[in-house]
A tleap script that builds the chain and sets N, CA, C and O, in Angstrom:
source leaprc.protein.ff14SB
mol = sequence {
  NMET ALA ARG GLU VAL SER PRO ILE SER VAL
  GLY LEU ARG CYS ARG CYS PRO ALA CYS GLY
  GLU GLY PRO VAL PHE ARG SER TRP LEU GLY
  LEU ALA PRO GLN CYS SER ALA CYS GLY ALA
  ASP PHE SER LYS ALA ASP SER GLY ASP GLY
  PRO ALA PHE PHE VAL MET PHE LEU LEU GLY
  ILE ILE MET MET PRO PRO VAL LEU LEU VAL
  GLN ALA LEU PHE SER PRO PRO PHE TRP VAL
  HIE SER PHE LEU TRP THR PRO VAL ILE ILE
  VAL LEU ALA MET LEU LEU LEU ARG PRO PHE
  LYS ALA LEU MET PHE ALA LEU GLN TRP LYS
  ASN ARG ALA GLU GLU ALA THR TRP ALA GLY
  SER GLU GLY ASP GLY CLYS
}
set mol.1.N position { 102.491 85.984 44.984 }
set mol.1.CA position { 103.614 86.461 44.045 }
set mol.1.C position { 103.133 86.062 42.481 }
set mol.1.O position { 102.639 84.995 42.118 }
set mol.2.N position { 103.399 87.126 41.755 }
set mol.2.CA position { 103.033 86.928 40.367 }
set mol.2.C position { 104.001 85.888 39.619 }
set mol.2.O position { 105.198 85.797 39.893 }
set mol.3.N position { 103.456 85.237 38.799 }
set mol.3.CA position { 104.206 84.172 38.012 }
set mol.3.C position { 105.029 84.938 37.036 }
set mol.3.O position { 104.654 85.983 36.505 }
set mol.4.N position { 106.309 84.286 36.806 }
set mol.4.CA position { 107.127 84.843 35.755 }
set mol.4.C position { 106.655 84.399 34.316 }
set mol.4.O position { 106.358 83.235 34.044 }
set mol.5.N position { 106.619 85.405 33.463 }
set mol.5.CA position { 106.244 85.003 32.027 }
set mol.5.C position { 107.441 85.287 31.127 }
set mol.5.O position { 108.157 86.283 31.235 }
set mol.6.N position { 107.584 84.339 30.249 }
set mol.6.CA position { 108.634 84.434 29.271 }
set mol.6.C position { 108.393 85.629 28.144 }
set mol.6.O position { 107.415 85.627 27.397 }
set mol.7.N position { 109.317 86.542 28.129 }
set mol.7.CA position { 109.024 87.562 27.168 }
set mol.7.C position { 108.965 87.108 25.744 }
set mol.7.O position { 108.334 87.735 24.894 }
set mol.8.N position { 109.636 86.000 25.489 }
set mol.8.CA position { 109.704 85.488 24.042 }
set mol.8.C position { 108.377 84.828 23.841 }
set mol.8.O position { 107.815 85.018 22.763 }
set mol.9.N position { 107.812 84.082 24.739 }
set mol.9.CA position { 106.465 83.484 24.551 }
set mol.9.C position { 105.277 84.488 24.466 }
set mol.9.O position { 104.377 84.409 23.630 }
set mol.10.N position { 105.391 85.517 25.508 }
set mol.10.CA position { 104.207 86.516 25.211 }
set mol.10.C position { 104.381 87.354 24.145 }
set mol.10.O position { 103.407 87.809 23.544 }
set mol.11.N position { 105.579 87.628 23.821 }
set mol.11.CA position { 105.979 88.456 22.672 }
set mol.11.C position { 105.405 87.949 21.334 }
set mol.11.O position { 104.742 88.647 20.566 }
set mol.12.N position { 105.733 86.655 21.141 }
set mol.12.CA position { 105.350 86.151 19.854 }
set mol.12.C position { 103.857 85.726 19.813 }
set mol.12.O position { 103.317 85.448 18.742 }
set mol.13.N position { 103.184 85.679 21.035 }
set mol.13.CA position { 101.706 85.629 21.043 }
set mol.13.C position { 101.016 86.858 21.138 }
set mol.13.O position { 99.788 86.890 21.218 }
set mol.14.N position { 101.754 87.920 21.134 }
set mol.14.CA position { 101.236 89.314 21.176 }
set mol.14.C position { 100.383 89.458 22.442 }
set mol.14.O position { 99.268 89.976 22.383 }
set mol.15.N position { 100.881 89.020 23.533 }
set mol.15.CA position { 100.158 89.071 24.800 }
set mol.15.C position { 100.918 90.074 25.774 }
set mol.15.O position { 102.043 90.502 25.516 }
set mol.16.N position { 100.244 90.389 26.844 }
set mol.16.CA position { 100.766 91.319 28.005 }
set mol.16.C position { 102.108 90.713 28.464 }
set mol.16.O position { 102.177 89.508 28.707 }
set mol.17.N position { 103.169 91.521 28.586 }
set mol.17.CA position { 104.307 91.093 29.147 }
set mol.17.C position { 104.309 91.048 30.657 }
set mol.17.O position { 105.253 90.545 31.266 }
set mol.18.N position { 103.269 91.566 31.259 }
set mol.18.CA position { 103.259 91.536 32.698 }
set mol.18.C position { 102.490 90.225 33.241 }
set mol.18.O position { 102.932 89.572 34.187 }
set mol.19.N position { 101.332 89.908 32.576 }
set mol.19.CA position { 100.581 88.711 33.049 }
set mol.19.C position { 100.447 87.667 31.980 }
set mol.19.O position { 100.075 86.540 32.307 }
set mol.20.N position { 100.722 87.951 30.726 }
set mol.20.CA position { 100.826 86.896 29.660 }
set mol.20.C position { 99.394 86.533 29.208 }
set mol.20.O position { 99.184 85.495 28.580 }
set mol.21.N position { 98.369 87.439 29.547 }
set mol.21.CA position { 97.041 87.062 29.223 }
set mol.21.C position { 96.318 88.144 28.242 }
set mol.21.O position { 95.816 87.745 27.191 }
set mol.22.N position { 96.279 89.385 28.569 }
set mol.22.CA position { 95.662 90.355 27.788 }
set mol.22.C position { 96.444 90.605 26.470 }
set mol.22.O position { 97.647 90.364 26.359 }
set mol.23.N position { 95.651 91.116 25.465 }
set mol.23.CA position { 96.350 91.434 24.175 }
set mol.23.C position { 97.114 92.793 24.396 }
set mol.23.O position { 96.808 93.677 25.197 }
set mol.24.N position { 98.134 92.775 23.549 }
set mol.24.CA position { 99.127 93.989 23.549 }
set mol.24.C position { 98.560 95.126 22.654 }
set mol.24.O position { 98.634 96.316 22.960 }
set mol.25.N position { 97.983 94.648 21.514 }
set mol.25.CA position { 97.540 95.477 20.385 }
set mol.25.C position { 96.018 95.811 20.447 }
set mol.25.O position { 95.190 94.936 20.701 }
set mol.26.N position { 95.665 97.176 20.194 }
set mol.26.CA position { 94.296 97.505 20.079 }
set mol.26.C position { 93.926 97.594 18.606 }
set mol.26.O position { 92.742 97.573 18.270 }
set mol.27.N position { 94.962 97.697 17.676 }
set mol.27.CA position { 94.759 97.781 16.235 }
set mol.27.C position { 96.004 96.802 15.762 }
set mol.27.O position { 96.726 96.144 16.511 }
set mol.28.N position { 96.062 96.877 14.372 }
set mol.28.CA position { 97.091 96.039 13.731 }
set mol.28.C position { 98.536 96.275 14.253 }
set mol.28.O position { 99.299 95.336 14.480 }
set mol.29.N position { 98.851 97.501 14.421 }
set mol.29.CA position { 100.191 97.763 15.034 }
set mol.29.C position { 100.124 98.785 16.177 }
set mol.29.O position { 101.151 99.209 16.706 }
set mol.30.N position { 98.947 99.154 16.532 }
set mol.30.CA position { 98.824 100.165 17.657 }
set mol.30.C position { 98.653 99.537 18.973 }
set mol.30.O position { 97.626 98.902 19.209 }
set mol.31.N position { 99.636 99.674 19.899 }
set mol.31.CA position { 99.639 99.272 21.134 }
set mol.31.C position { 98.253 99.752 21.956 }
set mol.31.O position { 97.766 100.867 21.770 }
set mol.32.N position { 97.772 98.933 22.736 }
set mol.32.CA position { 96.773 99.241 23.630 }
set mol.32.C position { 97.394 100.081 24.840 }
set mol.32.O position { 98.552 99.959 25.239 }
set mol.33.N position { 96.437 100.947 25.354 }
set mol.33.CA position { 97.012 101.913 26.360 }
set mol.33.C position { 97.303 101.218 27.763 }
set mol.33.O position { 98.060 101.673 28.621 }
set mol.34.N position { 96.545 99.997 27.851 }
set mol.34.CA position { 96.871 99.219 29.170 }
set mol.34.C position { 96.260 97.818 28.859 }
set mol.34.O position { 95.384 97.635 28.014 }
set mol.35.N position { 96.851 96.801 29.679 }
set mol.35.CA position { 96.354 95.403 29.533 }
set mol.35.C position { 94.952 95.264 29.996 }
set mol.35.O position { 94.635 95.703 31.101 }
set mol.36.N position { 94.120 94.699 29.244 }
set mol.36.CA position { 92.737 94.478 29.600 }
set mol.36.C position { 92.546 93.437 30.854 }
set mol.36.O position { 91.529 93.432 31.549 }
set mol.37.N position { 93.603 92.601 31.039 }
set mol.37.CA position { 93.552 91.519 32.017 }
set mol.37.C position { 94.047 92.048 33.290 }
set mol.37.O position { 93.377 91.941 34.317 }
set mol.38.N position { 95.288 92.662 33.260 }
set mol.38.CA position { 95.901 93.068 34.595 }
set mol.38.C position { 95.977 94.500 34.814 }
set mol.38.O position { 96.288 94.921 35.928 }
set mol.39.N position { 95.695 95.371 33.752 }
set mol.39.CA position { 95.651 96.677 33.979 }
set mol.39.C position { 97.134 97.329 33.759 }
set mol.39.O position { 97.294 98.534 33.956 }
set mol.40.N position { 98.100 96.576 33.386 }
set mol.40.CA position { 99.425 97.167 33.162 }
set mol.40.C position { 99.467 98.273 32.231 }
set mol.40.O position { 98.825 98.179 31.184 }
set mol.41.N position { 100.212 99.413 32.511 }
set mol.41.CA position { 100.166 100.574 31.710 }
set mol.41.C position { 101.248 100.421 30.659 }
set mol.41.O position { 102.415 100.152 30.943 }
set mol.42.N position { 100.788 100.611 29.417 }
set mol.42.CA position { 101.668 100.487 28.244 }
set mol.42.C position { 101.952 101.769 27.664 }
set mol.42.O position { 102.473 101.825 26.550 }
set mol.43.N position { 101.646 102.856 28.343 }
set mol.43.CA position { 101.865 104.256 27.766 }
set mol.43.C position { 103.263 104.563 27.527 }
set mol.43.O position { 103.519 105.341 26.609 }
set mol.44.N position { 104.215 104.063 28.222 }
set mol.44.CA position { 105.581 104.357 27.892 }
set mol.44.C position { 106.284 103.470 27.006 }
set mol.44.O position { 107.506 103.554 26.887 }
set mol.45.N position { 105.543 102.557 26.326 }
set mol.45.CA position { 106.127 101.664 25.328 }
set mol.45.C position { 106.440 102.328 24.173 }
set mol.45.O position { 105.655 103.099 23.622 }
set mol.46.N position { 107.738 102.029 23.700 }
set mol.46.CA position { 108.096 102.597 22.412 }
set mol.46.C position { 109.303 101.595 21.768 }
set mol.46.O position { 110.465 101.612 22.175 }
set mol.47.N position { 108.891 100.875 20.880 }
set mol.47.CA position { 110.021 99.939 20.321 }
set mol.47.C position { 110.749 100.559 19.268 }
set mol.47.O position { 111.777 100.074 18.796 }
set mol.48.N position { 110.150 101.786 18.839 }
set mol.48.CA position { 110.800 102.665 17.682 }
set mol.48.C position { 110.889 101.907 16.424 }
set mol.48.O position { 109.917 101.238 16.073 }
set mol.49.N position { 112.045 101.949 15.652 }
set mol.49.CA position { 112.197 101.239 14.462 }
set mol.49.C position { 112.908 99.853 14.531 }
set mol.49.O position { 113.241 99.226 13.525 }
set mol.50.N position { 113.103 99.446 15.772 }
set mol.50.CA position { 113.705 98.123 15.887 }
set mol.50.C position { 113.009 97.054 15.257 }
set mol.50.O position { 113.640 96.361 14.459 }
set mol.51.N position { 111.729 96.790 15.500 }
set mol.51.CA position { 111.045 95.682 14.882 }
set mol.51.C position { 111.057 95.715 13.360 }
set mol.51.O position { 111.125 94.653 12.741 }
set mol.52.N position { 110.995 96.901 12.718 }
set mol.52.CA position { 111.177 96.966 11.297 }
set mol.52.C position { 112.444 96.601 10.772 }
set mol.52.O position { 112.583 95.882 9.782 }
set mol.53.N position { 113.538 97.190 11.557 }
set mol.53.CA position { 114.818 96.699 11.117 }
set mol.53.C position { 115.052 95.139 11.026 }
set mol.53.O position { 115.540 94.561 10.055 }
set mol.54.N position { 114.635 94.574 12.165 }
set mol.54.CA position { 114.846 93.141 12.257 }
set mol.54.C position { 113.953 92.372 11.274 }
set mol.54.O position { 114.385 91.336 10.768 }
set mol.55.N position { 112.698 92.842 10.974 }
set mol.55.CA position { 111.985 92.223 10.014 }
set mol.55.C position { 112.656 92.390 8.586 }
set mol.55.O position { 112.809 91.435 7.824 }
set mol.56.N position { 113.004 93.561 8.321 }
set mol.56.CA position { 113.765 93.727 6.982 }
set mol.56.C position { 115.075 92.740 6.900 }
set mol.56.O position { 115.328 92.053 5.911 }
set mol.57.N position { 115.810 92.775 8.010 }
set mol.57.CA position { 117.022 91.990 7.930 }
set mol.57.C position { 116.746 90.557 7.784 }
set mol.57.O position { 117.436 89.923 6.986 }
set mol.58.N position { 115.746 89.916 8.510 }
set mol.58.CA position { 115.381 88.551 8.437 }
set mol.58.C position { 114.708 88.285 7.072 }
set mol.58.O position { 114.870 87.184 6.546 }
set mol.59.N position { 114.000 89.188 6.503 }
set mol.59.CA position { 113.353 88.910 5.231 }
set mol.59.C position { 114.460 88.867 4.143 }
set mol.59.O position { 114.423 88.002 3.268 }
set mol.60.N position { 115.443 89.800 4.195 }
set mol.60.CA position { 116.569 89.817 3.349 }
set mol.60.C position { 117.347 88.316 3.324 }
set mol.60.O position { 117.724 87.818 2.263 }
set mol.61.N position { 117.505 87.769 4.427 }
set mol.61.CA position { 118.133 86.448 4.626 }
set mol.61.C position { 117.216 85.404 4.012 }
set mol.61.O position { 117.646 84.524 3.266 }
set mol.62.N position { 115.999 85.524 4.334 }
set mol.62.CA position { 114.952 84.467 3.946 }
set mol.62.C position { 114.727 84.433 2.499 }
set mol.62.O position { 114.599 83.376 1.881 }
set mol.63.N position { 114.676 85.688 1.921 }
set mol.63.CA position { 114.180 85.741 0.463 }
set mol.63.C position { 115.245 85.513 -0.602 }
set mol.63.O position { 114.972 85.023 -1.697 }
set mol.64.N position { 116.522 85.904 -0.223 }
set mol.64.CA position { 117.576 85.812 -1.184 }
set mol.64.C position { 117.780 84.423 -1.818 }
set mol.64.O position { 117.861 84.284 -3.039 }
set mol.65.N position { 117.863 83.374 -0.924 }
set mol.65.CA position { 117.928 82.041 -1.702 }
set mol.65.C position { 116.879 81.724 -2.831 }
set mol.65.O position { 117.173 81.327 -3.959 }
set mol.66.N position { 115.641 81.953 -2.368 }
set mol.66.CA position { 114.604 81.531 -3.570 }
set mol.66.C position { 114.706 82.566 -4.695 }
set mol.66.O position { 114.469 82.200 -5.846 }
set mol.67.N position { 115.027 83.775 -4.448 }
set mol.67.CA position { 115.243 84.706 -5.562 }
set mol.67.C position { 116.233 84.304 -6.459 }
set mol.67.O position { 116.068 84.249 -7.678 }
set mol.68.N position { 117.504 83.956 -5.724 }
set mol.68.CA position { 118.678 83.515 -6.554 }
set mol.68.C position { 118.389 82.229 -7.272 }
set mol.68.O position { 118.798 82.072 -8.422 }
set mol.69.N position { 117.732 81.342 -6.675 }
set mol.69.CA position { 117.423 79.942 -7.280 }
set mol.69.C position { 116.439 80.133 -8.488 }
set mol.69.O position { 116.550 79.421 -9.487 }
set mol.70.N position { 115.547 81.029 -8.393 }
set mol.70.CA position { 114.707 81.212 -9.604 }
set mol.70.C position { 115.417 81.880 -10.633 }
set mol.70.O position { 115.200 81.561 -11.802 }
set mol.71.N position { 116.343 82.878 -10.317 }
set mol.71.CA position { 117.157 83.432 -11.422 }
set mol.71.C position { 118.199 82.427 -12.017 }
set mol.71.O position { 118.489 82.499 -13.211 }
set mol.72.N position { 118.718 81.571 -11.265 }
set mol.72.CA position { 119.588 80.522 -11.746 }
set mol.72.C position { 118.927 79.530 -12.662 }
set mol.72.O position { 119.424 79.165 -13.728 }
set mol.73.N position { 117.737 79.101 -12.166 }
set mol.73.CA position { 117.028 78.111 -12.977 }
set mol.73.C position { 116.309 78.616 -14.150 }
set mol.73.O position { 116.218 77.944 -15.178 }
set mol.74.N position { 115.749 79.890 -14.013 }
set mol.74.CA position { 114.927 80.315 -15.201 }
set mol.74.C position { 115.374 81.559 -16.023 }
set mol.74.O position { 114.946 81.842 -17.142 }
set mol.75.N position { 116.193 82.183 -15.388 }
set mol.75.CA position { 116.703 83.540 -15.772 }
set mol.75.C position { 115.542 84.496 -16.440 }
set mol.75.O position { 115.567 84.920 -17.596 }
set mol.76.N position { 114.515 84.743 -15.456 }
set mol.76.CA position { 113.470 85.595 -15.944 }
set mol.76.C position { 113.871 87.051 -15.973 }
set mol.76.O position { 114.806 87.471 -15.291 }
set mol.77.N position { 113.124 87.840 -16.799 }
set mol.77.CA position { 113.406 89.303 -16.841 }
set mol.77.C position { 113.118 89.969 -15.523 }
set mol.77.O position { 112.448 89.434 -14.641 }
set mol.78.N position { 113.655 91.156 -15.436 }
set mol.78.CA position { 113.569 91.856 -13.984 }
set mol.78.C position { 112.113 91.954 -13.597 }
set mol.78.O position { 111.747 91.691 -12.451 }
set mol.79.N position { 111.257 92.343 -14.579 }
set mol.79.CA position { 109.815 92.634 -14.245 }
set mol.79.C position { 109.152 91.374 -13.671 }
set mol.79.O position { 108.234 91.529 -12.865 }
set mol.80.N position { 109.567 90.069 -14.040 }
set mol.80.CA position { 109.104 88.933 -13.454 }
set mol.80.C position { 109.327 88.834 -11.960 }
set mol.80.O position { 108.434 88.514 -11.175 }
set mol.81.N position { 110.610 89.134 -11.602 }
set mol.81.CA position { 111.144 89.201 -10.254 }
set mol.81.C position { 110.299 90.255 -9.448 }
set mol.81.O position { 109.860 90.027 -8.321 }
set mol.82.N position { 110.121 91.378 -10.105 }
set mol.82.CA position { 109.465 92.385 -9.318 }
set mol.82.C position { 107.996 91.953 -9.104 }
set mol.82.O position { 107.491 92.203 -8.009 }
set mol.83.N position { 107.226 91.289 -10.110 }
set mol.83.CA position { 105.824 90.998 -10.085 }
set mol.83.C position { 105.658 89.847 -9.024 }
set mol.83.O position { 104.702 89.804 -8.249 }
set mol.84.N position { 106.713 88.879 -9.057 }
set mol.84.CA position { 106.666 87.760 -8.142 }
set mol.84.C position { 106.889 88.042 -6.767 }
set mol.84.O position { 106.079 87.708 -5.903 }
set mol.85.N position { 108.113 88.734 -6.485 }
set mol.85.CA position { 108.723 88.845 -5.101 }
set mol.85.C position { 108.122 89.922 -4.318 }
set mol.85.O position { 108.006 89.750 -3.105 }
set mol.86.N position { 107.697 91.082 -4.888 }
set mol.86.CA position { 107.122 92.213 -4.178 }
set mol.86.C position { 106.024 91.876 -3.233 }
set mol.86.O position { 106.076 92.210 -2.049 }
set mol.87.N position { 104.928 91.151 -3.801 }
set mol.87.CA position { 103.790 90.869 -2.968 }
set mol.87.C position { 104.262 89.946 -1.911 }
set mol.87.O position { 103.878 90.197 -0.769 }
set mol.88.N position { 105.076 88.857 -2.107 }
set mol.88.CA position { 105.459 88.012 -1.252 }
set mol.88.C position { 106.143 88.633 -0.130 }
set mol.88.O position { 105.785 88.353 1.014 }
set mol.89.N position { 107.211 89.551 -0.372 }
set mol.89.CA position { 107.871 90.331 0.649 }
set mol.89.C position { 106.884 91.239 1.468 }
set mol.89.O position { 107.068 91.382 2.677 }
set mol.90.N position { 105.911 91.812 0.867 }
set mol.90.CA position { 105.084 92.793 1.644 }
set mol.90.C position { 104.182 91.944 2.520 }
set mol.90.O position { 103.922 92.355 3.651 }
set mol.91.N position { 103.659 90.735 2.068 }
set mol.91.CA position { 102.798 89.897 2.966 }
set mol.91.C position { 103.647 89.437 4.072 }
set mol.91.O position { 103.230 89.575 5.222 }
set mol.92.N position { 104.779 88.912 3.850 }
set mol.92.CA position { 105.704 88.450 4.968 }
set mol.92.C position { 106.018 89.480 5.930 }
set mol.92.O position { 106.007 89.275 7.144 }
set mol.93.N position { 106.312 90.646 5.364 }
set mol.93.CA position { 106.686 91.780 6.374 }
set mol.93.C position { 105.509 92.098 7.306 }
set mol.93.O position { 105.674 92.305 8.509 }
set mol.94.N position { 104.267 92.129 6.677 }
set mol.94.CA position { 103.151 92.602 7.463 }
set mol.94.C position { 102.862 91.451 8.437 }
set mol.94.O position { 102.388 91.772 9.527 }
set mol.95.N position { 103.078 90.197 8.196 }
set mol.95.CA position { 102.915 89.115 9.069 }
set mol.95.C position { 103.769 89.152 10.246 }
set mol.95.O position { 103.337 89.002 11.389 }
set mol.96.N position { 105.099 89.371 9.921 }
set mol.96.CA position { 106.149 89.298 10.859 }
set mol.96.C position { 106.161 90.621 11.829 }
set mol.96.O position { 106.498 90.566 13.012 }
set mol.97.N position { 105.790 91.686 11.233 }
set mol.97.CA position { 105.931 92.976 12.050 }
set mol.97.C position { 105.313 93.057 13.376 }
set mol.97.O position { 105.880 93.595 14.327 }
set mol.98.N position { 104.020 92.460 13.447 }
set mol.98.CA position { 103.206 92.520 14.630 }
set mol.98.C position { 103.850 91.700 15.667 }
set mol.98.O position { 104.038 92.246 16.754 }
set mol.99.N position { 104.268 90.313 15.489 }
set mol.99.CA position { 104.945 89.718 16.605 }
set mol.99.C position { 106.229 90.236 17.021 }
set mol.99.O position { 106.549 90.246 18.210 }
set mol.100.N position { 107.070 90.719 15.992 }
set mol.100.CA position { 108.322 91.268 16.237 }
set mol.100.C position { 108.252 92.496 17.216 }
set mol.100.O position { 109.051 92.680 18.135 }
set mol.101.N position { 107.074 93.405 16.866 }
set mol.101.CA position { 106.858 94.556 17.643 }
set mol.101.C position { 106.587 94.123 19.131 }
set mol.101.O position { 107.205 94.596 20.085 }
set mol.102.N position { 105.624 93.196 19.225 }
set mol.102.CA position { 105.246 92.609 20.623 }
set mol.102.C position { 106.516 92.035 21.315 }
set mol.102.O position { 106.673 92.229 22.521 }
set mol.103.N position { 107.307 91.424 20.681 }
set mol.103.CA position { 108.521 90.744 21.266 }
set mol.103.C position { 109.488 91.863 21.585 }
set mol.103.O position { 110.077 91.776 22.663 }
set mol.104.N position { 109.720 92.836 20.855 }
set mol.104.CA position { 110.576 93.915 21.375 }
set mol.104.C position { 110.054 94.686 22.579 }
set mol.104.O position { 110.825 95.121 23.434 }
set mol.105.N position { 108.658 94.860 22.638 }
set mol.105.CA position { 108.015 95.471 23.700 }
set mol.105.C position { 108.173 94.553 25.024 }
set mol.105.O position { 108.510 94.986 26.126 }
set mol.106.N position { 107.904 93.365 24.752 }
set mol.106.CA position { 108.093 92.430 26.010 }
set mol.106.C position { 109.471 92.253 26.423 }
set mol.106.O position { 109.667 91.943 27.599 }
set mol.107.N position { 110.515 92.410 25.593 }
set mol.107.CA position { 111.903 92.332 26.062 }
set mol.107.C position { 112.228 93.627 26.706 }
set mol.107.O position { 113.004 93.614 27.661 }
set mol.108.N position { 111.690 94.811 26.265 }
set mol.108.CA position { 111.837 96.069 26.989 }
set mol.108.C position { 111.190 96.055 28.425 }
set mol.108.O position { 111.778 96.573 29.374 }
set mol.109.N position { 110.083 95.507 28.544 }
set mol.109.CA position { 109.313 95.382 29.645 }
set mol.109.C position { 110.121 94.683 30.660 }
set mol.109.O position { 110.326 95.140 31.784 }
set mol.110.N position { 110.591 93.510 30.207 }
set mol.110.CA position { 111.207 92.475 31.142 }
set mol.110.C position { 112.527 93.014 31.780 }
set mol.110.O position { 112.937 92.707 32.899 }
set mol.111.N position { 113.126 93.856 30.904 }
set mol.111.CA position { 114.432 94.485 31.322 }
set mol.111.C position { 114.418 95.944 31.791 }
set mol.111.O position { 115.430 96.589 32.069 }
set mol.112.N position { 113.066 96.423 31.853 }
set mol.112.CA position { 112.836 97.673 32.315 }
set mol.112.C position { 113.658 98.775 31.590 }
set mol.112.O position { 114.273 99.663 32.181 }
set mol.113.N position { 113.596 98.609 30.187 }
set mol.113.CA position { 114.420 99.532 29.400 }
set mol.113.C position { 113.518 100.862 29.242 }
set mol.113.O position { 112.304 100.890 29.038 }
set mol.114.N position { 114.450 102.021 29.392 }
set mol.114.CA position { 113.906 103.252 29.373 }
set mol.114.C position { 114.738 104.170 28.342 }
set mol.114.O position { 115.842 103.844 27.906 }
set mol.115.N position { 114.141 105.223 28.048 }
set mol.115.CA position { 115.034 106.192 27.182 }
set mol.115.C position { 116.222 106.733 27.972 }
set mol.115.O position { 116.141 107.180 29.116 }
set mol.116.N position { 117.260 106.652 27.289 }
set mol.116.CA position { 118.553 107.154 27.831 }
set mol.116.C position { 118.515 108.632 28.236 }
set mol.116.O position { 117.990 109.474 27.508 }
set mol.117.N position { 119.038 108.908 29.318 }
set mol.117.CA position { 119.206 110.253 29.817 }
set mol.117.C position { 120.584 110.679 30.294 }
set mol.117.O position { 121.355 109.811 30.704 }
set mol.118.N position { 120.887 111.747 30.273 }
set mol.118.CA position { 122.182 112.301 30.819 }
set mol.118.C position { 121.815 112.726 32.256 }
set mol.118.O position { 120.719 113.130 32.642 }
set mol.119.N position { 123.056 112.541 33.042 }
set mol.119.CA position { 122.988 112.854 34.504 }
set mol.119.C position { 122.699 114.344 34.384 }
set mol.119.O position { 123.215 114.999 33.478 }
set mol.120.N position { 121.851 114.910 35.317 }
set mol.120.CA position { 121.524 116.264 35.389 }
set mol.120.C position { 120.801 116.937 34.280 }
set mol.120.O position { 120.864 118.153 34.102 }
set mol.121.N position { 120.041 116.041 33.462 }
set mol.121.CA position { 119.292 116.638 32.370 }
set mol.121.C position { 117.811 116.530 32.640 }
set mol.121.O position { 117.041 116.301 31.707 }
set mol.122.N position { 117.400 116.677 33.815 }
set mol.122.CA position { 115.988 116.659 34.171 }
set mol.122.C position { 115.335 117.991 33.891 }
set mol.122.O position { 114.541 118.436 34.720 }
set mol.123.N position { 115.589 118.617 32.861 }
set mol.123.CA position { 114.779 119.764 32.516 }
set mol.123.C position { 115.480 121.100 33.026 }
set mol.123.O position { 114.942 122.206 32.976 }
set mol.124.N position { 116.657 120.866 33.484 }
set mol.124.CA position { 117.473 122.159 33.944 }
set mol.124.C position { 118.198 122.927 32.784 }
set mol.124.O position { 118.859 123.939 33.020 }
set mol.125.N position { 118.056 122.435 31.581 }
set mol.125.CA position { 118.685 123.049 30.513 }
set mol.125.C position { 120.306 122.880 30.319 }
set mol.125.O position { 120.917 123.545 29.482 }
set mol.126.N position { 120.877 122.019 31.089 }
set mol.126.CA position { 122.232 121.884 30.957 }
set mol.126.C position { 122.497 120.691 30.222 }
set mol.126.O position { 123.658 120.361 29.979 }
savepdb mol mol.pdb
quit
């Protein structure tokens, strides 16, 4: 019997949701076609825009206190905020997007999530 792997653990480590060993990605954000350790098929994996939404939402929550604190303490002009916070937000988004995408994929795998279909819509045109 295969051991149960935690989708949160394997997702945040960017590992295969089936075995917990092989890498999920073949490039920065491109999923591998299958697990190199157990051979699990990743071809139907599609996390859509979910990871990007959650990363943006989290970064908005994380970044607002320091931005407001800098504004309250120093009152810099707008261009200073743009110069200071734009690279920070871009770097944090790039660092968070990969584990969030792997986490969403692992949760979909664990719950056997599939694209929604209507009853009787198996290509009959109805």
